[in-house]
N, C-alpha and C positions, 0 to 999 in steps of 0.2 A: 718802779723807781730805778730803772736802768737808763743809761744815756742813749741818745739816738744814734743811728748808724752813721758811719763815717763818710759815706759817699755824698757828693754834692751834685745836684741837677737843677735845672730850671723848673720852677713851680708849674704844676698842672692844675692847681686850684681845687684839690680834694678837700672835703669837709668844710664847705663854704656856707656861711650863714645865709647868703643871698640866694643860693640855690635852694636851701631849705625853705626860705620864705616864699619862693615861687611855688613849691609844692603845697604849702599851707594855703596860699591864696587860691590855687587851683581847686583846693578842697572846700573853699568858701569859709575858711576859718581865720581870715585876717581882716581886721578893720583898721581904718586910719582916722585919727582925730587931730585936727589942726587947731592951734592957738591956745592950748592949755599951758598955764604958767608952770615953771619949774618948782616954785615955792608952794608946796602942799597941794595945789590943784591937780597936778599930774598924778600924784600918789592917791589923792581922794577919789579921782575918777577910776583909777585902777581898782581900788577897794570896792567901790560902788558896783562896778561891773561884775566883780567876783561875787558879791552879795546877791545880785539880782538875776544872774543867768546860771541856769544849771549846767550849761555847756559854754563857758565863757570863751570868746574868741581871743586870739593873740591880737594885741593892739599896738599899732605904730603911731607914736606921737611925733608930729612935725610942726614946723612953723611955730616953735616955742618963742614967746615974746622976748625980744632982746637978743636973739641969736640968729645965726644963719639958718634960714627956713629949712634947709636940707640936712642940718645936723639933728639927728633923730634919736628917740628913745623907744625901745621895744620892751613890752611887758607881756606877761601871761603866756610865755612861750610853751609851757608844758602842762596846761591846766585841763586838758581833755585826754581821754584814753587814746583817741586817734592820733593826736600830735605826739603823745608819749610813745606810741607804737612806731610812728613814722621816724622819730628821732632814734629809737633803738633798733631800727632796721627789722621790724617785725610787721606782720600783717596788720593792717589798720582796721579790720572789721572784727577784732577780737573783743569779747566781753572781759570783765575785770579778772576773774580767776583764770580763765584760759590764757589771757595775756601774761599774767604772773607765771603760769606754768611754762609757757613758751619762753619767757625771759630766763627762767632758771635753767631750762634746758640749754639755752644759748650760753649762759654763763658757765655751765658745767663743761661744755664742749669748746669754750673759747680758746683760741690760739693767738696769743699776742703777736702783733705785727709791728715791727719797728718803723718809725717814720723815716721819710726821706728828708735829708737836710738839703735845702735848696738855697740858691744864692740871692733870690729876690722873690717878691710876691706883691699882691695888691696892697698889703699893709705899708709898703715902702713908697707908695705914691706921694706921700708928704713926709719929709724928715726935718725935724727941728732940733736945734741944740741951744744951750746957753740962754741968753735973754729972750730968744724967740719962743721958748717953751711957755705956753700959757693955757693950762687946763680950765681956766675961768672962761675961755671962749667956747666951751662945750656946755650944753644944757643939763648939767648935773642936778638931779632932783633933791629937794628936801622932802622925804617921803612921809614922815609922821610928824604930828605937831610937837611931840615931846623930844624929837631927835636933836642932838646937840650940834648938828651941822648937816652939810650936803654929803650924801654917800654915793660915790662913784662906783664903788665895788660892792655889788650885791649879787650879781650873776656873772662871774668873771673868773680869771685864773691868776694865781700868784705863783711864780716859778722861783724856787730857791735851790740851793745846792749844799749838801753836807760838806763843811769845810775840811773835814778829816778824810772822808771816803771819796768825795767827788760825785756821789750819787745825787741825782736831780729829782725833785718832787714838784708836782703841780697840785696846789691846794686852792681852797676858796675861803679866804679870811676877810672879814669886813674892812673896807678901805674908805676913809673919810677924806674929803677934799679939804686941805689945810690952807693952801696958797696956790698961786699959779704954777709953782714948781715943787710942791710938797704935798704928799698924801700920808695920812695917818694909817697905821696898820695895827689891828688888834688880832692876835692869834691866841686861841684858848689853849690851856695847858694840855700837853700830851700829843699835840699835832706835830707832824713831821717838820713843818715850817718853823714851829716854835723851837724844836730841838736843834735845828740848823742855826737859828738865830742865837740861841743860848751858847752854842759852841763858839760861834764867832765872837760874841761879847766876852766870853771867858778868855779868849785868846787876845782880846783887845784889838781886833782887826775890823775894818769896815766890812759890812755884810752886803754883797751884791744881790739885787732883787730885780726881776722883770715882772710886769703885770700886763694883762690883756683885759680890756673892758668891752669887748664885743666879739662874739665867736659863735660857731655852730653850737647849738644847745647840747649836743652829745658831749662836747668837751667840758661844758659846765657840769653835766652829770658826773663825768669822770672826776672832776676836781672836788666836787662836793659830797660824793659818796665814797665809801671805803672800797677801793679796788684791792684785789689779793695782795698780800704782803710780798714785796719784792718785784712787783709788776709796775712798770712806769705807766702813768695815766695816758700818755700818747700811744704807747703800745696797746693798752687796753682798748682805747678808742678805735685803733686800726683793726683790732680783732673783732670788734662789734660790727664794723663797716665791711670787713673782708677785704680791705685794701689799706695801704699805708697812707697816713696823712703827711702833708708837707709842713716842715718847720724851718725857720731861719735861725741860725746861730747868732745871737745878739752881738753886734760889733764891739760893745763895751764890756759886757758881763760874761759872754760866752754861754749864757743861758738861752734855751730854745723856746721860741714862741711861734704860734701858727702863722704860716705865710699869708693866709687869707683873713687874719684878724682884722677887725675894724679899727681898733686903737690899741697901741702897745706902748709901754714905757720901759726904759731901763734906768736904774739908779742904785743908790746904796744907803744903808743905815749906818750912821756913825756912832760908835760906842758913847754912851752917856747923853746923847742928844734926844730929847723927848718933847712932845707937845700935848696939851689937853685933847682927849679923844672921848667921844660918846656924850650922853647915852645914845643907844639905838634900840628901837623896837625889834626884838629878835624873834626866832621861829616859834618859841613856845607861846607867843602872843603877849609878852610882858617886857618891861624894861628891867632886865635882870642884872644889869651892871651900871655903876655910876660913872660920871665924868671923872677921868683920871689921866695921869700922864702915861703915854704909850709911845713906843718908837715911831718914827716917821721916815719915809723914803724921800731923800733929796733926788729929784729927777734930773738926769743928765742927758737923756735923749727921748724924744717923742716921735712916734711913727703913727700915721693914720691914713686910711683910705679917703678918697674923694667921697663927700657926702656920708660921713661915718655914722654908724649906729651904735649907741650905747645899749647894751643888754641890761635890763633891770629885773630883779626878782626879790624886791624888798619883802620881808616877812610881814604879813598882817595876822589878824587872829586866824589860827589854823582851821577854824570852822569853815572857812571859805576858800581854802587853797591847799595844795600839797599832794595832788594826784600822783605825780611821777615819783615823789619821795616814798609814798605809800607802796607803789608797785616795786620799786627797786629794793626797798628794805624787806618787803614780804618774800620776794624771790630769794634773797640771800639768807633770810632766817629759815625758809623752807629747806633750802639746800643744806644749811648747817644742821638741821634736825635730822635729815636723812643720813647725812654723813656720820652722825652720832648713833645711828642705828634705830631711830624711831620709825616703826613701820605704819603703813596704811594711813598716811597723812593725805587728806582729801582737799585741803586748802589752807593757806595762811593769808592773813589780811591785816594791815595796819590801818584802821580808820583814819582818813586824812585829818579830821579835827584833833585827834590825839597825837598824831605824828609818832614819835618814838615811844610815847608813854603807854600805848596799849597795843597788844598783839592778840589776835583772835585766831584760833587753830581749830580746824575741823578734822576729826579722825573717825575711822570705823574701828570701834573698840574690839581688840582681839584677846585680851587677857587682863586679869586683875592688876591694877596699877598702871595700865596703859595711859590713862588720861593724866595722871600725876607726872608720869615720866615725860609726856609730851610738854606739859606746862613747864617743868623744871628746865628741860633742855632748851625750849624756846626762850625762856627768860635769861639763860646764861650762855648760850652759844655766842660766838664772837659778834655776829650781826645784831643780836637782840640784847646783849648785856649792858650796853652803855645807855644811861639815862632812861631806863624803862620804869614802869610803875605797875601795870596790870597785865596779866596773861590770862585769857579766858579760853578754855577748851570746851568745844561743843561737839555734838554728834554730827554725822555726815548729812543728815536731813536739813540742817540749819543753813540758810544762805548767810554766810559770814560777811558779805558786803552790805547786808541790810541791817542797820542798827536796831530796827524794831524787832527782828527775829532774834538777834543776839540778846537783847534785853529780855525778851520772852523766855529764852532758854535759861538765863540767869534766874529769872523770877520763878520758874516752874521746875527746873531740874537741878537746882543747887540748894543745899541746906547750910546755913551759916556755921553750924556746929561741926559739920563733918566734911564739907566741900571746899573749905577755904584754908589756905596756909599762908604764912608771912615769912619772907626771907629778909634777913637784916644785914646791914653793912654790905650792900651791893654797890656796883659801880655807878656813880653819878658824875656830875660836872658843874661848872660854874654857872650855867644857864638854867639850872633846876630851880624854878620859882618857889617851891615849897620849902626848900632848905634854907635855914637862917644864914645870913651873911657871916662869914668867918668859920662856918661849920660845913661848907660845901666839900664834896668829894665822895661821900657815901649817901645812899638812900635805902629804902626798903622796897620789896615787891610783894604784891598780893597775887597768888595764883588761885583761880576759881575753876573748879571742875563742874561745869554746867552740862553734865551728861547724864543720861539715864543710869542709875546705879548698876554697876556691872553685875552684881550678884543676882538681881532680879529684873534685869533690863527687858526680858521677854514678857514680863508681867506688868511692865510700866503701861499706864493708860495710853491708848491709841490716840493719835491726833485727829481732829475733826475736819481737817482741810480736805478739799476735793482732790481726787486722784489726778495724776499727771495726764492720763488718757481722757478723763472728763474735761479737764482744763483745756486740752488741745482741741477736743471736739467742738466745744462751744466757743472757744476763741476763734476758731476758723469760721464757724457759722455766723457769728456776729462781728466779724472783723471790721466792717465799714463803720458800724455804729460805735464800736469801742474806739476806733481810731479817731472819730469825730469827737467823742467825749474827751479823750486824752488831749487832743489839740486844744479844745476850749479850756480845759483845766489848766494846761501849761500857760496859756495866755493870761488867765485870770489870777494865777498864783506864782509870780516870779519868785526865784529863790531869795530868801531873806525878807520877803514881805511879811 
């Protein structure tokens, strides 16, 4: 949350969505669909692809009926390990736990790099003010049948500034299209953007806002995940990339937005002015908030590239998406546990269907109480404390990315009377679906020690699985037959069938 550097140069195009798309297409992970309608059809196809494909491609929708055929919508940016690794500047051949381990090493060693402030960039190819502003000319989707409107902001950036300190923040808060020059903005309590807004409203002053609706997916990750306190999201992004990104100082607000953005706006929120907003299907997979009055941004300037791309990441049921969130959260929880002194952690994983609500930790037990310590710290370290529900600790022989193995460990290595504890009045939020409206803010946690009891772990029954050496020997001998079986099985049983 620091301001950008003061020097101004010409843009060199760092951190460009279109360069990322070239790499994704080269990897065979980009598909194009023409002719899908903005009203439900585009969202429905996105959800169906996520349901039916174990490795869903990134999808570019073009030729949306009623719109310029070259005004496009990109979805599924980060739904495979390979694309997540590509975006985070990591090796793309890593499996889940090695990727999380490499990411947490990168985060520990990260040195923020301030952005370059540049005088122009591709986003300034088209500049519109006043009556010429018309967001209705872009193919903004209505994603879910129960949504209260069309949502332009689902994988985007919202840039605000603390009116007292001048510190800038880049967040991701849902944005609903209200009119050609108005967008609704909902920010949940406790977020930096909400704090900035409340300070401005208390002072009775207009609140300047900039927004970006198409950008390199690493910037979306930075805006939607908790970067270290005091670190600006642009600086964090530069640190991950190993080079500064280019930003433009907004001519009207002074807020900074990426020079290579696809679409950007500048505007302001006027105290006391609100419009109905919502509902919207949120990341837990539910409609957790009703339609109600929320602030809106009156747009004063619109900037966009030729043939602009809207980035979309509308939440569906999390049983079918959420890979990058799982990896990011797992890496930060793992680091938080180590920083608190928990030893011999062999892996941390957040199953994508559960999102924040479940954390699975594998340890090599070293002393009595080690499993409980790991569970408590995982549930209450900064990255794991908000909107959690269950923490499960297993032994190092369990593949924590395999739900079947985790369930097996719970069923055979935990006793309800001695292995389970409940924490009460822990940190929740407004999107927690199990908390009754009007009582949101706190929830409870269950921690499950699904490990061999420490006192007699050496006498615990041995598993009956084949050894690693035996598995390797016969996997090699029968490699062709096994590959053929796997191929036929994948074709006959698509995900979600």
